[in-house]
C-alpha positions in Angstrom: 77.0 86.5 103.1 78.7 87.8 100.0 81.2 90.6 99.7 81.2 92.5 96.5 84.0 95.0 95.8 84.1 97.5 93.1 87.3 97.8 91.0 87.9 101.1 92.6 87.8 99.5 96.1 90.2 96.7 95.0 92.7 99.2 93.6 92.4 101.3 96.8 93.1 98.2 98.9 96.1 97.3 96.8 97.4 100.9 97.1 97.0 100.8 100.9 98.9 97.5 101.0 101.7 99.0 98.8 102.0 102.0 101.1 102.1 99.8 104.2 104.9 97.7 102.7 106.8 100.8 101.7 106.6 102.3 105.2 107.6 99.0 106.7 110.7 98.7 104.5 111.6 102.3 105.1 111.4 101.9 108.9 113.4 98.7 108.7 116.2 100.4 106.8 116.2 103.4 109.2 116.4 101.0 112.2 119.3 99.1 110.5 121.2 102.4 109.9 120.6 103.5 113.5 121.9 100.1 114.8 125.0 100.4 112.5 125.7 103.9 113.9 125.3 102.6 117.4 127.7 99.8 116.8 130.3 102.1 115.2 130.2 104.5 118.2 130.5 101.6 120.6 133.6 100.4 118.8 135.2 103.8 119.2 134.4 103.8 122.9 135.7 100.3 123.3 138.9 101.1 121.4 139.5 104.2 123.5 139.0 102.3 126.8 141.5 99.6 125.7 144.0 102.2 124.7 143.7 104.0 128.0 143.9 100.8 130.0 147.0 99.6 128.1 148.6 103.0 128.4 148.0 103.0 132.2 149.5 99.5 132.5 152.7 100.6 130.6 153.0 103.8 132.7 152.5 101.8 135.9 155.2 99.3 135.1 157.6 102.0 133.9 157.0 104.0 137.1 157.6 100.9 139.3 160.9 100.0 137.5 162.2 103.6 137.4 161.4 104.3 141.0 162.6 101.0 142.6 165.2 99.4 140.3 168.6 100.7 139.5 169.6 98.3 136.8 170.2 100.3 133.5 169.5 97.3 131.3 166.1 96.7 132.9 165.3 100.4 132.6 166.1 100.4 128.9 164.0 97.3 128.3 161.0 98.8 130.2 161.2 102.0 128.3 162.0 100.4 124.9 159.4 97.6 124.6 156.3 100.0 124.7 158.0 102.2 122.1 158.5 99.1 119.8 154.9 98.1 120.3 153.6 101.6 119.6 155.8 101.8 116.5 154.5 98.5 115.2 150.9 99.5 115.7 151.3 102.9 114.1 153.1 101.5 111.1 150.4 99.0 110.5 147.7 101.6 111.0 149.1 104.0 108.4 150.2 101.4 105.9 147.8 100.7 103.0 147.7 97.0 102.2 144.7 96.7 99.9 142.1 98.8 98.1 138.6 98.7 99.5 136.3 98.3 96.6 133.1 97.6 98.5 132.3 101.2 99.0 131.7 101.9 95.3 128.4 100.1 95.3 129.4 97.7 92.5 129.6 94.7 94.8 127.0 95.6 97.3 124.1 93.2 97.7 120.6 94.1 97.6 119.0 94.2 101.0 122.1 95.4 102.9 122.4 92.3 105.2 124.9 89.5 105.5 124.2 86.3 103.6 
């Protein structure tokens, strides 16, 4: 059994293969973008839950000390330590320490993945 292809059939087959590869690459990129977006949104939710949990812990300890302890030094410590922690975190958050040059595209790798 012999298979004979005409040049037109060979070119059509190569064209179909190229289209399949292009569609496959496009779908892989789209899936990667969707996964990155899902990761970014889960980071926001995770951060928000940690902030709320820590804030609830601070409020609970402050309420206990203010309601049941009449030592002014302890009250000042309980009210002052969370303020110092918040000031430290906010100062670090708004302080620029370096320039991010990866977003310009000059140092991006082809393929978009880690290597």
